[in-house]
N, C-alpha and C positions, 0 to 999 in steps of 0.2 A: 121413188122419185118425188112423190107428192110430199112426203115428210121433209125432204130437203128444202123444198120450196117453202113450206110452212115455217121451218126453222129460220130460213133466210128472212122471210117477211117479219117474223117475230123479232129477230135481231135488229132489223132496220127500224122497227117501231120503238125499241128501247134504247138503242145506242146510235151514236153518230161517230164514224171513223175520225180519228185524229188526222189533221191535214199533214201533208209532206213538210210544210213549214214548221208546224208544231213539233213534229218528230225531229227535224233538224235542230231546232232550239233545244229539245230534250237532250239530244246527243252532245251538242256543244257544252251545255251546262254540266252534264255528267262527266265529260272529258276534262273540263276545267277542275271539277271536284277530284277526279282521279289523280290528275297531275299535282294538285295541291297536297293531297295526302301522300302520294309517292315522294314528293319533294321533301315533305316534313320527315317521313321515314328515312329517306336518304341522309338528311342532315343528322338525324339521331344516330344512325349507324356510323356516319363519319365521326361524330363526336365520341361515340363509344370506342371506335378503333383508336383514335388519337389518345384518349384517356387510358386505354388499356395498354398502350405502348406497342400495339401490334403493327403500327405503321412503320414500315422500314423501306429502305431503298434497295432494289435488286441490282442496281447498276445499269439496267437497261436504259435505252434512250427514252425520253419522255414521249408518251403517246403510244408506245408499243404495248399492246395487250395480247396476252395469250388467246388464240382463236377459240379454244375450248371455254375460256372464261367469258368471251363475248357471247358464245352460244348459250352459256348458262344464264347470262344476264337477259338475253332475248327471251328464253323460255320462262325465266322468272317474271319478266314483264307480262307475258301472256297469262301466266297463272294468276298474277296479281289482278290483271284486268278482268279475267273471268270471275274470280272470287269477289272483287269489288262490285261488279255489276250485279251478280247473283244476290249477294248479301243486301245491297241497297234496294233492289227490287222486292226481294222477299220480306225484309224487315219493314219496308214501307207499304206492305200489303198490295203490291203491284205498282207502287209509285216510287220511282227513283227521285233524286233531287230535281232533275229536269222536268219530270212529270208533275211534281208538286207545283212547280212554277207555272207550267202551261195548263194545269188542271186536266191532266189526262191520266189514264190508268191502264194497266195490262189486264186483260181478261182472257179466259180460255174460251174457245169456240163452243164447247159443249156446255158452258155454264157452270162447270165444276169449279171448286176453289183453286186459286193459284197456289201451286206447291213449290217446295224447294227444288224438286226435280225440274219443274217447268222453268224456274229462274236460272238454274244451272245450265240446262240445255239451251235456253235462249242466249245466255252469255257465251257459252262455248261455240255456238253456231255463228256468233258475230266475228269470230276469229278467222273464218273462212276467207281466203283471198277474194277480192272483188265483191264480197257480200254487201258492203255499204252502197254500192251502185244499184243493188236490187231495190233500194228504198225509193228510187225515182219512179218505180212502178206503182207505188202506193201500198204495196203489200210485200215488205222485205222478206228475204229467205228466213231470217230468224223467227219471224212470225209464222210463215208458211210451214216450216219444218217442225214447229212445236205446237201447232194448232192454237195459236194465241193471236190476239189483236190488241192494238192500242186505240182506245176510244176516249172521247171527251166525257168528262164527268158532268152529270146533270146538275144544274144549279139549284 
């Protein structure tokens, strides 16, 4: 019990938690970047389909899409989101684009280096329904479940 208290005191001396507002800005910037890249990829795929001649009409009514294709698109979106967030946080050494702007960084609670596993699990846990609402507590589930925190960078 005593060592937990010492670790918490040491943590508070060296780091200051990122505010809920900073974390919201991080999220907004990261989502804008995600959509920009997904949009660019979508345009590229569309151009490739048209140029390859694979675009054809099935004769179905416009707007009718096979439900299995819709499910595939939904799952593909989740996979893209998880990979985008994991890669951006890990390649940025704990800093996504949003965290670069707000001068915050992800660290592990135990002080160990931030790993690919940490980045992937943080990103995967963000896909849990209602997880974004846990951010209002100041300690979102994706931090709690992966033993990580977002802190302010020292100047």
